C-alpha positions as CSV (number, residue, x, y, z in Angstrom):
1,M,-28.5,-5.0,-3.6
2,G,-30.4,-7.2,-1.2
3,K,-29.0,-9.0,1.9
4,I,-25.8,-11.0,2.6
5,L,-25.2,-13.0,5.7
6,I,-21.6,-13.7,6.6
7,R,-22.0,-16.6,9.0
8,G,-19.5,-17.5,11.7
9,A,-16.6,-15.3,10.8
10,K,-13.9,-14.4,13.3
11,V,-14.3,-10.6,13.3
12,L,-10.8,-9.1,13.5
13,G,-9.6,-12.6,14.5
14,G,-11.9,-12.7,17.6
15,E,-14.8,-14.9,18.5
16,P,-17.1,-16.1,15.6
17,Q,-19.9,-13.8,14.8
18,D,-22.5,-13.3,12.1
19,V,-22.5,-10.1,10.0
20,L,-25.6,-9.0,8.1
21,I,-25.3,-6.7,5.1
22,T,-28.3,-4.9,3.7
23,D,-28.1,-2.7,0.6
24,G,-24.4,-2.1,1.0
25,T,-24.4,-1.3,4.8
26,I,-23.7,-3.5,7.8
27,T,-27.0,-3.7,9.6
28,A,-26.3,-6.2,12.4
29,V,-23.3,-8.0,14.0
30,G,-24.0,-10.8,16.5
31,T,-23.7,-14.4,17.4
32,D,-27.0,-15.6,15.8
33,L,-28.5,-13.6,13.0
34,T,-30.3,-16.5,11.3
35,L,-33.8,-15.3,12.4
36,S,-36.2,-13.0,10.7
37,S,-33.8,-10.1,10.3
38,A,-31.7,-12.3,7.9
39,E,-34.6,-13.9,6.1
40,G,-33.9,-14.1,2.3
41,A,-30.2,-13.3,2.7
42,E,-27.5,-14.9,0.6
43,V,-25.4,-16.8,3.0
44,V,-21.6,-16.9,3.0
45,E,-20.3,-19.7,5.3
46,A,-17.2,-18.3,7.0
47,A,-16.5,-20.6,9.8
48,G,-12.8,-20.4,10.8
49,K,-12.1,-17.5,8.5
50,I,-11.0,-14.0,9.5
51,L,-13.2,-11.0,8.7
52,L,-11.3,-7.7,8.3
53,P,-12.3,-4.3,7.1
54,G,-11.5,-3.8,3.4
55,L,-7.8,-3.2,3.0
56,V,-6.5,0.3,2.0
57,D,-3.3,0.7,0.1
58,L,-1.7,4.1,0.3
59,H,0.9,3.4,-2.3
60,T,-0.1,1.8,-5.7
61,H,1.1,2.3,-9.2
62,L,-1.7,1.8,-11.7
63,R,0.4,3.2,-14.6
64,E,-2.6,4.6,-16.5
65,P,-2.5,6.9,-18.4
66,G,0.6,6.2,-20.5
67,R,2.0,2.8,-19.5
68,E,-1.0,0.6,-20.1
69,D,1.4,-2.1,-21.2
70,S,2.3,-2.5,-17.5
71,E,-1.1,-2.0,-15.8
72,T,-4.4,-0.2,-16.2
73,V,-6.8,1.1,-13.7
74,L,-9.0,-1.9,-14.5
75,T,-6.3,-4.6,-14.2
76,G,-4.8,-2.9,-11.2
77,T,-8.1,-2.6,-9.3
78,R,-8.9,-6.2,-10.1
79,A,-5.6,-7.2,-8.6
80,A,-6.4,-5.0,-5.6
81,A,-9.8,-6.7,-5.1
82,A,-8.1,-10.1,-5.4
83,G,-5.8,-9.1,-2.6
84,G,-8.6,-7.9,-0.3
85,Y,-8.4,-4.2,-1.0
86,T,-11.4,-1.9,-1.3
87,A,-9.4,1.3,-1.8
88,V,-6.1,2.2,-3.3
89,F,-4.2,5.4,-3.7
90,A,-2.7,5.7,-7.2
91,M,0.7,7.3,-7.5
92,A,1.3,10.3,-9.8
93,N,4.2,9.0,-12.0
94,T,2.0,8.4,-15.0
95,F,2.4,9.7,-18.6
96,P,1.3,12.5,-18.5
97,V,2.2,13.0,-14.8
98,A,-0.8,13.5,-12.5
99,D,0.2,17.1,-11.7
100,T,-3.1,18.8,-12.9
101,A,-6.7,18.5,-12.0
102,G,-7.5,17.0,-15.4
103,V,-5.2,14.0,-15.0
104,V,-6.2,13.2,-11.4
105,E,-9.9,13.4,-12.4
106,Q,-9.3,11.0,-15.3
107,V,-7.8,8.4,-13.0
108,Y,-10.5,9.0,-10.4
109,R,-13.3,8.5,-13.0
110,L,-11.7,5.4,-14.4
111,G,-11.7,3.9,-10.9
112,R,-15.4,4.7,-10.5
113,E,-16.3,3.2,-13.9
114,H,-14.5,-0.1,-13.3
115,G,-15.8,-0.6,-9.8
116,Y,-13.5,-3.2,-8.3
117,C,-12.2,-0.9,-5.7
118,D,-12.2,2.9,-5.0
119,V,-9.3,4.7,-6.6
120,Q,-8.0,7.9,-4.9
121,P,-5.4,9.6,-7.1
122,I,-2.2,11.0,-5.5
123,G,-1.2,14.3,-7.0
124,A,2.4,15.2,-7.9
125,V,4.2,17.6,-5.7
126,T,6.1,19.2,-8.5
127,V,5.4,19.8,-12.2
128,G,6.5,16.7,-14.2
129,L,8.1,15.3,-11.0
130,E,11.1,17.5,-11.9
131,G,11.5,19.0,-8.5
132,Q,11.6,22.6,-9.8
133,K,8.2,24.1,-9.4
134,L,5.1,23.2,-7.3
135,A,2.3,21.5,-9.2
136,E,-1.3,22.6,-9.0
137,L,-1.8,21.3,-5.5
138,G,-4.9,23.5,-4.7
139,A,-6.6,22.7,-8.0
140,M,-6.1,19.0,-7.6
141,H,-7.5,19.2,-4.1
142,E,-10.5,21.2,-5.3
143,S,-11.1,18.9,-8.2
144,A,-13.7,16.1,-8.4
145,A,-10.9,13.7,-7.2
146,G,-10.5,15.7,-4.0
147,V,-6.7,14.9,-3.7
148,T,-5.3,15.0,-0.2
149,V,-2.0,13.1,-0.7
150,F,0.8,14.5,-2.8
151,S,4.0,12.7,-3.8
152,D,6.7,12.7,-6.5
153,D,7.3,9.0,-5.7
154,G,9.9,7.5,-7.9
155,K,11.8,10.7,-7.4
156,C,12.6,12.6,-4.2
157,V,11.6,16.2,-3.5
158,H,15.3,16.9,-3.0
159,D,15.1,20.7,-2.8
160,A,14.5,21.7,0.8
161,V,12.8,25.0,-0.2
162,I,10.4,23.2,-2.5
163,M,9.6,20.7,0.2
164,R,9.0,23.4,2.7
165,R,6.6,25.2,0.3
166,A,4.7,22.0,-0.4
167,L,4.3,21.3,3.3
168,E,3.1,24.9,3.9
169,Y,0.6,24.7,0.9
170,V,-1.1,21.4,1.9
171,K,-1.4,22.5,5.5
172,A,-4.1,24.9,4.5
173,F,-6.5,22.0,3.6
174,G,-5.1,19.2,5.9
175,G,-3.2,17.4,3.1
176,V,0.0,15.4,3.4
177,V,3.2,15.2,1.5
178,A,4.4,11.6,1.0
179,Q,8.1,11.7,0.5
180,H,10.2,9.2,-1.5
181,A,13.3,9.6,0.6
182,Q,16.3,9.3,-1.6
183,E,19.1,11.8,-1.8
184,P,19.9,11.7,-5.5
185,R,23.6,12.6,-5.3
186,L,24.2,9.7,-2.9
187,T,22.5,7.1,-5.1
188,E,23.9,8.0,-8.6
189,G,24.6,4.7,-10.3
190,A,23.3,2.7,-7.4
191,Q,22.0,-0.8,-8.1
192,M,21.4,-2.4,-4.7
193,N,21.9,-1.9,-0.9
194,E,25.4,-0.7,-0.1
195,G,27.0,-3.3,2.1
196,V,28.9,-6.6,2.2
197,V,26.8,-8.1,-0.7
198,S,27.2,-5.2,-3.0
199,A,31.0,-5.2,-2.4
200,E,31.2,-8.9,-3.2
201,L,29.1,-8.6,-6.3
202,G,30.7,-5.4,-7.6
203,L,27.4,-3.6,-7.9
204,G,27.0,0.1,-7.1
205,G,25.9,0.6,-3.5
206,W,22.8,2.4,-2.3
207,P,23.7,3.7,1.2
208,A,21.2,3.8,4.0
209,V,22.2,7.4,4.7
210,A,20.7,8.4,1.3
211,E,17.3,7.6,2.8
212,E,17.9,8.6,6.4
213,S,19.3,12.1,5.6
214,I,16.1,13.1,3.7
215,I,13.8,11.7,6.4
216,A,15.8,13.7,9.1
217,R,15.5,16.9,7.0
218,D,11.8,16.4,6.3
219,V,10.6,15.7,9.8
220,L,12.4,18.8,10.9
221,L,10.7,20.8,8.1
222,A,7.3,19.4,9.1
223,E,7.9,20.4,12.7
224,H,9.0,23.9,11.6
225,V,5.9,24.3,9.3
226,G,3.5,22.5,11.6
227,S,2.4,20.3,8.7
228,R,2.0,16.6,7.9
229,V,4.7,14.4,6.3
230,H,4.5,10.8,5.3
231,I,7.5,8.6,4.6
232,C,7.1,6.2,1.7
233,H,8.6,2.7,1.8
234,L,10.9,3.2,4.8
235,S,13.6,0.5,4.6
236,T,16.4,0.9,7.1
237,A,17.0,0.5,10.8
238,G,18.4,4.1,11.0
239,S,15.2,5.4,9.4
240,V,13.2,3.7,12.1
241,E,15.1,5.5,14.8
242,I,14.7,8.9,13.1
243,V,10.9,8.4,12.8
244,R,10.7,7.2,16.4
245,W,12.6,10.2,17.6
246,A,10.4,12.6,15.6
247,K,7.2,11.0,17.0
248,S,8.6,11.4,20.5
249,R,8.9,15.2,19.8
250,G,5.3,15.3,18.7
251,I,6.1,15.9,15.0
252,D,3.2,14.9,12.7
253,V,5.0,12.2,10.8
254,T,3.7,8.8,9.6
255,A,5.6,6.1,7.8
256,E,5.0,3.0,5.7
257,V,6.8,-0.3,5.1
258,T,6.3,-2.6,2.1
259,P,5.7,-6.3,2.4
260,H,8.9,-7.1,0.5
261,H,11.0,-5.1,3.0
262,L,9.5,-7.2,5.8
263,L,10.6,-10.5,4.2
264,L,13.4,-10.2,1.7
265,T,17.0,-9.2,2.1
266,D,19.9,-8.1,-0.1
267,E,21.1,-11.7,-0.1
268,M,18.5,-12.4,-2.8
269,V,20.5,-10.2,-5.2
270,R,23.2,-12.9,-5.4
271,T,20.9,-14.6,-7.9
272,Y,21.2,-11.6,-10.2
273,N,17.5,-12.1,-10.9
274,P,16.1,-8.6,-11.7
275,V,12.8,-9.5,-10.0
276,Y,14.7,-8.5,-6.8
277,K,15.6,-5.0,-8.1
278,V,13.5,-2.5,-6.3
279,N,13.6,1.1,-5.0
280,P,14.5,1.4,-2.2
281,P,16.6,-1.7,-2.4
282,L,16.3,-4.8,-0.4
283,R,18.3,-4.3,2.8
284,T,20.0,-6.5,5.4
285,E,18.5,-9.0,7.8
286,R,19.2,-6.5,10.6
287,D,17.1,-3.9,8.8
288,V,14.3,-6.4,8.2
289,M,14.1,-7.2,11.9
290,A,14.1,-3.5,12.8
291,L,11.2,-2.9,10.4
292,R,9.2,-5.7,11.8
293,E,9.6,-4.5,15.3
294,A,8.8,-0.9,14.3
295,L,5.6,-2.0,12.6
296,A,4.7,-4.0,15.7
297,D,5.3,-1.1,18.1
298,G,3.6,1.5,15.9
299,T,6.7,3.5,14.9
300,I,5.8,2.5,11.4
301,D,2.1,3.2,11.0
302,I,1.1,1.1,7.9
303,V,1.9,-1.5,5.4
304,A,1.7,-0.2,1.8
305,T,2.4,-2.4,-1.2
306,D,4.3,0.0,-3.6
307,H,2.7,-2.3,-6.2
308,A,5.0,-1.5,-9.2
309,P,4.1,-3.5,-12.3
310,H,6.4,-3.8,-15.3
311,P,6.1,-5.6,-18.6
312,H,8.1,-8.8,-19.2
313,E,10.8,-7.1,-21.3
314,D,11.6,-4.6,-18.6
315,K,12.5,-7.3,-16.1
316,D,13.7,-10.2,-18.3
317,C,17.1,-8.6,-19.0
318,E,20.4,-8.0,-17.4
319,W,20.4,-6.6,-13.9
320,A,21.8,-3.1,-14.7
321,A,19.2,-2.5,-17.5
322,A,16.2,-3.8,-15.5
323,A,13.4,-1.6,-14.2
324,M,13.0,-1.3,-10.4
325,G,9.9,-2.5,-8.7
326,M,7.7,-5.5,-7.8
327,V,4.0,-6.2,-8.0
328,G,2.4,-6.7,-4.5
329,L,-1.3,-6.2,-4.3
330,E,-2.2,-9.9,-4.5
331,T,0.4,-11.1,-2.1
332,A,0.6,-8.4,0.5
333,L,-1.7,-9.8,3.1
334,S,-0.1,-13.3,2.9
335,V,3.4,-11.8,3.4
336,V,2.1,-9.8,6.4
337,Q,0.6,-13.0,7.8
338,R,3.9,-14.8,7.3
339,T,6.2,-12.1,8.8
340,M,4.0,-10.5,11.4
341,V,1.1,-12.7,12.5
342,E,2.7,-16.1,12.5
343,T,5.7,-14.6,14.3
344,G,3.5,-13.3,17.0
345,L,4.3,-9.7,16.4
346,L,0.8,-8.6,15.3
347,T,-2.7,-9.9,16.0
348,W,-5.3,-9.8,13.3
349,A,-6.8,-6.8,14.9
350,D,-3.4,-5.1,14.5
351,V,-3.3,-6.1,10.9
352,A,-6.7,-4.4,10.5
353,D,-5.1,-1.3,11.9
354,R,-1.9,-1.3,9.8
355,M,-3.6,-2.2,6.5
356,S,-7.1,-0.5,6.8
357,F,-7.8,1.8,9.7
358,A,-4.5,3.7,9.7
359,P,-4.0,4.1,5.9
360,A,-7.6,5.3,5.5
361,R,-7.0,7.8,8.3
362,I,-3.7,9.1,6.8
363,G,-5.2,9.4,3.3
364,R,-8.7,10.7,4.4
365,A,-10.4,7.8,2.6
366,A,-14.0,8.4,3.4
367,G,-16.0,5.2,4.1
368,H,-12.9,3.0,4.4
369,G,-11.0,1.8,7.4
370,R,-14.3,1.8,9.4
371,P,-15.3,-0.6,12.2
372,I,-17.1,-3.8,11.5
373,S,-20.3,-2.7,13.2
374,A,-23.9,-1.8,12.4
375,G,-24.4,1.4,10.3
376,E,-21.0,1.2,8.7
377,P,-20.3,0.7,4.9
378,A,-19.9,-2.9,4.1
379,N,-16.3,-2.7,2.8
380,L,-15.0,-6.1,4.0
381,T,-12.4,-8.8,3.4
382,L,-12.7,-12.5,4.3
383,V,-9.5,-14.4,4.7
384,D,-8.8,-18.1,4.9
385,S,-5.8,-17.9,7.2
386,A,-5.3,-21.7,7.3
387,Y,-4.6,-21.9,3.5
388,R,-1.1,-22.6,2.3
389,G,-0.1,-22.5,-1.3
390,E,2.6,-21.6,-3.8
391,V,2.5,-18.3,-5.5
392,D,1.7,-18.7,-9.2
393,P,1.8,-15.3,-11.1
394,A,0.1,-16.9,-14.1
395,G,-3.1,-16.6,-12.0
396,F,-2.6,-12.9,-11.1
397,A,-5.3,-10.4,-12.1
398,S,-2.5,-7.8,-12.6
399,R,-1.3,-7.3,-16.1
400,S,2.3,-7.8,-14.9
401,R,4.0,-10.8,-13.4
402,N,7.1,-9.3,-11.7
403,T,6.7,-10.9,-8.3
404,P,9.6,-12.0,-6.1
405,Y,7.5,-14.8,-4.6
406,E,6.9,-17.1,-7.6
407,G,7.1,-20.7,-6.4
408,R,7.3,-19.6,-2.7
409,E,4.7,-21.0,-0.3
410,L,2.8,-18.3,1.5
411,P,0.0,-18.6,4.0
412,G,-3.5,-17.2,3.7
413,R,-6.0,-16.5,0.9
414,V,-8.6,-13.9,0.3
415,T,-11.8,-15.7,-0.4
416,H,-14.3,-12.8,-0.5
417,T,-14.0,-9.0,-0.9
418,F,-17.0,-6.7,-0.6
419,L,-17.1,-3.2,-1.8
420,R,-20.1,-1.4,-0.2
421,G,-21.8,-4.8,0.0
422,R,-21.2,-5.8,-3.6
423,A,-18.9,-8.9,-3.9
424,T,-15.8,-8.2,-6.0
425,V,-14.3,-11.5,-5.1
426,V,-16.2,-14.7,-4.4
427,D,-14.6,-18.0,-3.3
428,G,-11.2,-16.7,-4.3
429,K,-12.2,-15.6,-7.8
430,L,-13.1,-12.2,-9.2
431,A,-16.8,-11.6,-9.4
């Protein structure tokens, strides 16, 4: 693979340093590596740019198998690389559902074949995501995919007994259940956040308590069992307070927030543009501010994209008929820069924690979320934080275009992504 010298990058936003990569491994980090050790290296001039560990997304929908009209493992991992990611966790709501060793191994091997980033499948908690019977958790963990995260995302594990059994089962091998917190009876017919805007628009409301009640139940179940629970796409101020309380008790709970819940509010729904229809729904400005503060103080552990691609026809329709979800892999880092870095809530070192170190730790992603130091795998992302530009979905690597940011100016651009020393993105273009 040879040598690559990244020259003058601000490592984690700090002082400029040179980083030497040799055969996929970081071999030196310092202020002047232009001597004999770097002789013959390909040089990447990185003055003024931010060098981060490769990003890790704990919540991605790659759609394959079964919905290749929305996304494939190839197109989804190309989108991930373009967004600075070197590893993604693929959700189980495929067709067939990833509830057996065979399906998760298929997704895992597709990721390895395409090579734009590592793909770690997430296994379903219940058979067919139906919430009735536990899936083959042990078999998926023992498979070649080595599944450690299990989720019925898209649906809630609403039965408390099933949830308890899942927590007990994964405890045996250090796994984690990632819960989509949505009490189904409280959200029947819901179209958007329940509040002033839903009342004015006459759309079915999705109350905050539908999320908060499940989180409260599950952190108590995790405490009772002594197991790990992860809360997917936390979206309300009340949910923040429950997670904060649980952590104060020593309960082993982690939580994620999506970029769109850090920036957008339910006021966007006044446009009736289905691009803003998402699960959980966009909430109020008060919720957005609470989520930002919780991400800053560590109550919320990570940023996860919930990248949810849909074909054009599933979004270009009336609001009630539209599918829920947004693509996010290629814009996530820019939204975090806009909402968290430029507001002074996070440093770039904090961003590395929330988008690489912590998600890798939660998901047990070996070789990812590692320090930028000698001896570590060269999974790296180089960011031009001074860049400003309008989002143009026509240039996305994703197969789908359902972004809420079309035409919006966002800061920052990934110029290079390295997966074990191999460039997947060079000068902002896929390698």
